[in-house]
N, C-alpha and C positions, 0 to 999 in steps of 0.2 A: 380591506378593499382589494388588495392584490389577489387574495384567495377567491373573492367573488368573481373576478375577471377570469381567473384560471379555471374556475368551476365549469365554465362553458366551453373551454378549449378542448380538453381531452374527451369528455363524454359527448360534447356537441359534435366534435369531429367524427366520432363513430356514428352518431345519429344521422349524419348527412347521407350515409350510404343507402338506406332504403329508398329515400326520395331520389337520389342520384340514379339508382338502379332503374326506377320507373321511367325517369326522363331518358336514360340511356337506351332503354328498350324501344322508345318511340322517337329517338333522335333522327333528324334528317341525315341522309347518307352523304350529301354533297351540298353544294350551294343551294340556297332557297330564293324565293322571290323577295321583293322589297329591297331594303338597303344591304342585304346580306353580301352580295358580290362585291360591292364597293367597300364595305367595312372589312371584309376578309382581305381584300387587296391592300387596303391601307395598313392593316396589321402586319401582313406578311412582308411588305416592302418598307415598313416604317414610313408610310406616306402620310398625307393629310386628307382626312375624310371630310365630308360635307359639314357645313357650319353647325355647331361651333368647333368642330374638329375632333372631339372626344379623345383627347390625348391619353388619359388613363386607360380607357378601354383598348385603345390601339396598342399601347405598350404591353398590357396584360395579354392581349391577343397574340402578339409576337412571341411572348414567353410560352404560351400554350402550344404554338406551332413548333417550338424548339424542344420542349421537355417531353411532349407526348411522342413516342416513337412509332406509332402506328396510325393508319388511316390517312386519307387525303387531307390536304391543308384545310379545306372547308369543314371537314368532319372534326378536326382537332379544335377549331375555333367554336364549332357548335358545342363541343364538350365543355368549353368555358361557360357558355350560357347555362348548360345543364348543371354545372358545378355551383354557380352562384344562385340558380333557382333552387337547388336542393339546400344550399346553405341558408337561404332565406327561410325555408320551411323549418330547418333545424333550429335556428335562432328564434323563430316564431314559437316553437314548442316551449322554449325556456322562458319566453315572455309570459305566456299563459301560466306556466308553472309558478312563476314569481307572483302573479296576482291572485291565484286561486288558493284559498285556505287549505292547509294540509292536515289531514287527520291520520294518525299512524295506523288506525284500524282499516283504512281503505286506501292506503298508498298505492297498492298494486293496481286496484281498479282505477285510481286517478291517473297512473301512468298510461294505462290503456286508453282512457278517454282523452288525455292530452295528445296521445299519438293520433287518435281519430280526428281531433281538432286540426292538427297539422296536415293530415291527409286531405281534409276538406280544402285547405288552401292549396295543397299540392295539385289536386284535381281541378281547381278552378280553371276554366277554359283559357282565360287570358294569360295567366302566369304559365300555364302548361304550354301554350302556343309559343311563348317567347323563350321558354327554357329548352327548346329543341331546335332552335335556329340561331344563326349568328346575329345577335342584336344587342343593344345597349341596356335594355330595360331590366333584365334580371340583376345586373350589377347595381343598378339604381335601387331596385327593391331590397337588395342585400344591405345597402347603406341605410335605408330607412329603418329596417328592423334592428340593425346593429346599433344605431344611435338611440333608438327607442329603448333597447335593452340596457344600454349603458346609462341612460337617464334614470332608469328604474333601479339600477343596482350599484351605482358608484357616483361619487362626487368628483371624480377625476376629470375636471373640466378641461384642462389642456388636451387630454386625449380625445375628448369629444370634439373640441374645436379643430384639432388636427384632422380627424376623420371627416368632419363636415367639409373642411377645405378640400380634401381629396375628392369627396363626393361631388363637389361642384365642378371638378375637372372631368366628370363623366357626363352629367346631364343637367341642363339648365333648369329643369323642373324643381330641382332641389332648392333653388332660390326661394320658392314659395314656402318651404318648410322652415327656413331660417328663423323668421319671426315667431313661429310656433314653438320651436325648440327654446328660443330665448325667453319667451313668455312663461313656459313651463318651469324653466330653471329658476327664474326670478321669483315666481309665485311659490315655488317649493322652498327656496332659500333666498329671501330678499337681501341678505347680507353680502351676497356675491356681487351686487350691483355697485361697484366702486371702481375708481380709476385704475388702481393697481391690478385688480383682477381682469379688467377689460384689456389692459395693455398686455398682460400675460396671455390671454386668449387670442389676441391679435397676432402675437408672435408665433403661436402654434398654428393659427389658422392660415396664415399667408403661404407657408411652404406648399400646401396643397394646391393653391392657385398658381404657384410657380411652375406647375406641370404644364401650363399653357405655353410656356416658353419653348416647349417641344416643337410647337407649330412653326415658328420662324426658323428655328435651328434646322429642322428637317427640310423645310421648304427651300432653304438656301442651297441644298445639294440636289435640288430638282428630282425628287423621287418619281416613279412612274405615275403615281396619283398625287397631284399637288393642287387640290381644290382651292381656288381663290388666291393661290400664290401668296400666302401671308408672311413673306419674308421681310416686307417693309412695314412700318408702323401703321400706315393708312389701311393696308390690306389686312393686317393683323386685327385691328379694331373692328373692321367690317366683318371679319370671319367669326370672331368670338361673339360679336353682337348679333349675328345672324341677319345682317342687313339685307342679304339676298332674299330672305323669306318674309320681309316686313309686309309685302303685299298680300301674302297668304295668311299671316298670323295676326297682324295688328291693324290692318287697313279697316277703316270703318265702312264696311260694305254689306253687313248683314244686320237685320233688324231683330227686335225682341221676339218675334214669332219664330225665327230660326233658332234662337237660344232655347226657346221652349221645346223645339223639336229635339235638340240635343239632350235636354233634361228627360224627355220621354224615352229617348234611346238609351240613356243611362240606366233607367229602371228596367228596360228590356235586357240590357247586358247584365244587370244585377241578378235577374232570374236565370239567365243563361249560365252565369258563373256559379250560382249557389242553389238554385231551385228552392226547395222548401227550407233549406238552411238559412235563407234570407230572413225568414220569420223568427228563427232562433236569435238572429243578430239583433233584432228590435228588442226582444225581451232581455237578451244579454246586456244590451246597452243600459236598460232600465235598472237591472240588478247591479251593474258595475257602478252606477251613479251612487248607490247606497254605500258602496264599499270605499271608493276612492274618487272623490269628485274631481280632484286635480288631474289625475291620470286620465279619467274618462273625458274630461274637457280637452285634454291634450289630443286624444284620439279623434274626437269630434272635429277639432280644428284641422287636423291633418286631412280628415275625410272631406271637409268642406273646401279647404284650399285646393285639394286635388280634383274636386268635382265642380261645384259652382264657381269657384275661383277661376279655374281654367276655362270653363264655358263662357264666363263673362269676359275674361281677358283676351282669349283667342277668337278671332272672327273668321272661323271656317264656314264655308257654305255647307249646307246639309245635303251632301251627295255621297254616294258609296265610297268614293276616293277619300273624302274628308273624314267620314266616319271611320274608315279603316285606319287613317293616320291618327285619329284621336284615341282609338280603343286601348292601345297599350299604355297610354298616359295614366289610365285609371288604376293601375296595379297597386299603388300605395293605398288607395281607397278600398280596394278589395282586401288588402291585408287587414285594415281596420275592421271591415265587415266580418272577416273570418275570426278575428280576435273576439269580437262581441259574441258571435255565434258560439265559438269554442268555450268562452267563459260560461255561457248559459248551459251548455252541454255538461261541462264539468260540475256545475252547481246541481244539476239534476241526476248525477251519476248514481246515487244510492237508490233511486226508484227501481223497483223490481222490473226486470226485463227491459229497462231503459236502454242499456248498452246494446242489446240485440236490436232494438228498434232503430237506434242510430246507424248500426251496420246496414240494416235493410234500407234505410233512407239514403245512405251513402251509395249503395248499389243502384238504387233508383236514380240518384243524381248522375252517376256515371252513365247509366243507360240513357238518360235524358240528353246528355251531352253528345252521345253517339248518334241518337236520333236527330238532334239538331244539325249535326254536321253531315248526315247522310240523307236528310229529307229531300224529297223531290229530285232525286237523281236517277240515273239509268236503271239501277237495280234496287229492289226493295230491301229495306233493312231487315236483317235477320239477327235477332238477339243472341242466337247461339254462335254466330260467326264473329266472335269477339276479335279474333286475330285479324281477319280481313277488314273489319270496319274500324278498329282502333289502332292497331299496330301498323298494318300495311300502308294506309294512306300517308304515313309519316316516315316510317322506317325505310320504305321503298319508293319514296317520292323523288323522282328524277325530273320532274316537270321543268324546273328552272334550269337544270343542267343541260337537258336534251335540246332545249330551244336554241341557245347560242351555238351549240355544236352543229345543229341543222343549218343555221344561218351560214356558218363558215363553210359547210359542205357546198353551199350554193355558189360561193365566190371562187372564181378561177384563180389559178396560181398568179401571184403578184398583182392581184386585183385590188381595187380601192372600194371600201365600203363607207358610204355616207349615211350617217344616222340623222334623219331629219325630224326634229321635234319628237324624239322617241321617249318612251317611258323608261323608268328605272329598270324594269324587268329585262329590257334589251341592253341598255347601256352598261349596267352594273355587272350583269352576268358575262357579257363579252369582256369586260375589264378583268374579271376573274380568270377567264380562259386565256386571255392574251398575256396578262402581267404576272399571273401566279403559276398557271399550268404551262405557260409558254407555247400554247397551240397556235398554229398558223401565223408564224412570225413574218411570213411573206406578205400578208395582207395588211394594207394600210387602212386604219379606221379614223374617220373624222366625224366629230360630234357637233351638231349645230349649236348646242348649248355651250360648248367649249369649256366644260368643267373637268372632264377626265381625259377624253381623247382630243388633244389640242389641235387646232388647225395647223396644217403643214403642207408644204409643196409635194406634189406627187408627179410621177412621170406622165407625160402626155399620152403615151401608148398604153397606160394602165387601164384595164377594163373597169368601168364604173358600175357599181351596184348601189341601190338606194333602199334603205329600210325605213318605211313610213306607212302609216295607215291612211294619211291624206297627202296627196302629191300636188295639189293645186298651186301651192306657193313656190314649188320648184320651177314652175314655168318651163317644163320640158315634156315632150311626148315620151311616155314611158310605157313599158309592157311588163306584165307579171312574169316572173321567173321563180317559181317556187314561193318562198316566203319573202322574196325581194322583188325589186323593180330594176329593169335594165333599159337602156336606150335603143338596143337593137331588137327588131321584131322577131328575129329568129331566136327561139328560146329552147331550153332543154326540158321537154315535156316529161322526161322520165325521172327528173330530179325527185319527184314525190316518192318514188320507189326506194330511194336511198335514205329517206328521213327515218329517224327512230322516234316513235310516238308511243310512250307508255302511259296509258290512261289509268285513272285512279277509281277505286270503288267508292267514291264519295262525291259530294257536291264540292265543286272547286271554290276556294275562297276568292275574295275579290281580286287580289293580285295574281293569283294563279289563273284566273279567267283571262287576264291580259295576255297570257302566253297560250293557254290551251285553245281559246276561241279563234286564234289566228289561223290555225291549220284548216279548219273547215271554211273559214271566211275567205282566205286566199285561194283555196282549192275551188270554192264555188265561183269566185270571180274568174279564175282560169278557165273553168268549164264554160261559163257564159261567153267569154271571149273566143272560145273554141267552137261556138255555135251549139253547144250542148246545154241549152237553156234549162231544160227540165231538171236534169241532175244538178246543174249549177244552183238553181233556186232551192232545191232540196238541201244542198250543202250549206247554203247561206242561212237557211232557217235552222239547221242543226247548230250553226255557230251561235245563234241567239239562245238556244237551250244551254250551250256550254258557258256562255258569258252573259247571264241575265242581268248583271249589274254594270255592264259596260256601255256608257252613254254613247261614245263614238261609234260603237259597233251597231247599235240600234239605229243611229242616225244614218250611217253609211248603207246598211242593208235596206233601210226604208227607202233611201233615194234610189238604190239599184232596182228595188222592186217597182218603184214608180216608173222608172225607165223601161221596165219589162211589162208595163201595163197591169201589174198586179196591185191595183189601187187599194184593195181591202188590206192586203198584207202590208203595204207601205204605210197605210194609216195606222195600223196597230203598232208597227215598229216605231214610227216617229212619235206617236203618242206616248209610248213607253219611255222613249228617250227624254221627252219633256217632263215625264213624271219622276225620272231619276234626278234631273236637274232642271228646275223650272226657269233657269236663266241661261240655258244652253241655246245660243243664237242660231247655230247651223240647223238644228232640228226645226225651229220655227220657220226658217227660210225654206227648207225642203218641204215642209208642210204647205207653205205658200205655193210652191211649184206644183205640188200635188193638186191643190184646189184649182190652180190655173188649168191643169190638164182636164179636170172635171168640169170646166166652164163655170166655176163658182168664184167669180172675181171678188165679190164682197168678202167672202171668207178668206181669200188669198190676201186681200188688203190687210185684214186683221192680223194675220200671221207675219206678213212682211213688216208691219209696224212693230210687232213684238221682237222680231229678229233685230231690227235696228235699235230698239229700246235697250237690249242687252248687249249690243256691240256697236257702239257709236262710230267705230272706225271702219265698219264694213260697208262699202259703197254698193254692193250688189242688191241689197234689199231696197235701197233708195232708187236704184235703177229700175227694179221691177215695179215699184209703186208708180214711178213716173210713166212707165210704159202702159200700165193699166189705165191711168187717168188720160193718157193720150188716146188710147183706144176708145175710152168712153167719150172723149171730146169729139173724135172723128165720127163716132156713131151718132151722137147728137146732131152734129153738123149735117150729116147725110139725111137725117130724119127731119131736118128743118128746125131743130131746137137750138137756135143760135145762142141764146143766153146760157143754156145748159152746156153747150160746147165750150164757150169762153170760160165758164166756171171750172170745167174739168181740166182744160188746158192750163189754167192758172194754178190748179192744184198740182199738176205735173211739175210746174216750175218750182214749187216749194221743195220738191225732192231732188230735182236736178237743175239748179239755177244756171248751170253753164251749158245746157243743151240748147244750141242755137235754133234747131228746127222747130222747137215749140214756139219760140218768139215769132218765127216766120209764119207759122200757121195762125197764130192769134192776129198777127198783122194783116194777113190775107182776109180773115173774117171781118176785121174792122174796116178794111178798105172796101169790101163789098157792101158794108153798111153805110158807106160814105162818111165814116167817122175818121177823117184823115189825121186828126190830131193824135188819136190813140194808135192808129196804124203806123204813123211816123215813129212814135216812141218805140214800138216793138220791132219795126224794121231796122231802126238804128241800133238796137240792142243785138239784132242778128248780125249786122255788119261788124259790130264791135267784137263779138265772140268768134265769128267765122268769116273774116274778110275775103277769104279765097273760096268760099263755098259755092256750090252749084247755082244757088239763087242770088248770089251777090250782085252780079251785073244787072239783073232784072230789077232788083230792089234799088240800086243806085239810080237807074233811069227813072223809076217811079218817084224817088225822093227829089230828083232834079225838076220834075214837072208838077210836084204837088207841094 
């Protein structure tokens, strides 16, 4: 047993390098979008990351920042993802080697085909994307294949229990696989299911979970990033339990139709990751059933737990943001898919020219992924420009780094930057610059979410800057200054000349769009405010091309175009926003305003009702509905349609029951009809709601005489 474990250590360690070299060649040069900035900051400062804290990843990340003597801090942590991504592919190689029958006559050909099978996994778009940035998912994938290999090759159960415990200290998705691991072990060897063995496994399992004690220990010293402050028991349980995200993940707010959309998207991602190799996986699964039913059922259960299990358990809305968050969760399922595919390829290895065909198919798959990532962007895809389309978009991707640098350029010395309901791409990258690279220590940053940049007092004379895409809730008159907002109308119009904007020869991914689209968006708003409306609208429409999946962007631009009387452009933008998220209330509200400007009140009513349906806390939609029905009531009154007028005014009351003037108008109509009883009721309601109103004295006199 010891030899079997050691067999993977030395040759496997060497086998990591080809995959590592590939990931290294496409590695991000600095911080990337998403959680990268926050996770790097947590690792470098030994802080506390977002729930559940990822203590193992944080500690390993710190080790990589220390032992690697070159590159910036973000690059060193990116290397850790590449290392575990490559290690995943290497162990995957040995798993297939273990389950494929070996014939001494074709062992060399088998090694070549095994390598190709591992390359298929290495090239799969999701694993590739997570292996070149600072994220937790390649470490999770590493544990999945490591435990699977150990289950195949050894009965050293305490070692498996220990590794599984450690794995749970990295990502909570590993909880889904625990029952699958236990089921396979018991089915394989029922004798292990006894009290003595279970106690032994528990003893080896718990030390891994003890890694979570890192969270309160480090939180007690108040590191620069101390998410959730888990130094007391209540906060600790809330943090590891991800209570902060319950509304996102476990709230019952999506229906069966939404789940089906995720299932459909899963198959789309399957094709994106494997192309025609997905067909091999189906036949490989069938062949593997004939060889080892226990192991194949094990892989099927991992696959189902990681796909249907997650889709059923997590209640994400089907929006670009939620799809992006879901995508890396599927990596264990892609490992199983690649395993089935690899098994079938190995089984067919002796067919003449089959190996050549697989190589050609692999080239087509890589080309397909390149086309997928470059499709519908500024430049046409050129299959010969491999370097510029595959390597450059990642190896020279400074999108996430340049954006916070440009923000800090905008802030004056000793200024204060308020982040109002900002996205991760702003908050986390600024955290990296401030807490890791120590840039602009004179700038105070306050985050409205109070997770990383905690609220604190700032000097009264400190110039205030605001980072936000929507400023209505700030209740301030603000003016655009570059990428930020300021309270003074006098702004630095030349700030745009100092920004560094390095565009990429590819379609921006969703989270990159959050950054890249802001440049043309804010520049377009600046031009419109400067009375350069033609160029401003052109810049805004360019921002839509850069951020085709940004709901807020299409909503905001649509509303601006409405204000600029570009009704057709506004309609297209707002319609696209609702197609991205059918529950996005602001887009329905702005569509209602658009129809009001076009004098289509019935259509406006429909959209204001939808806006209120998806946001019960928003009073603006109710106010607009009430105003429409009040106008309808007045129009009917002028035209002598008294019953119609009363009906419309009463509808208005349904939406704004505290609007005193509506009661006054109904009271006036009833008084003219000599229906004093009804008139008295509505006049009294007016006095109750607005005793000091302009009509109060007149009404009181009427009530005294009637």
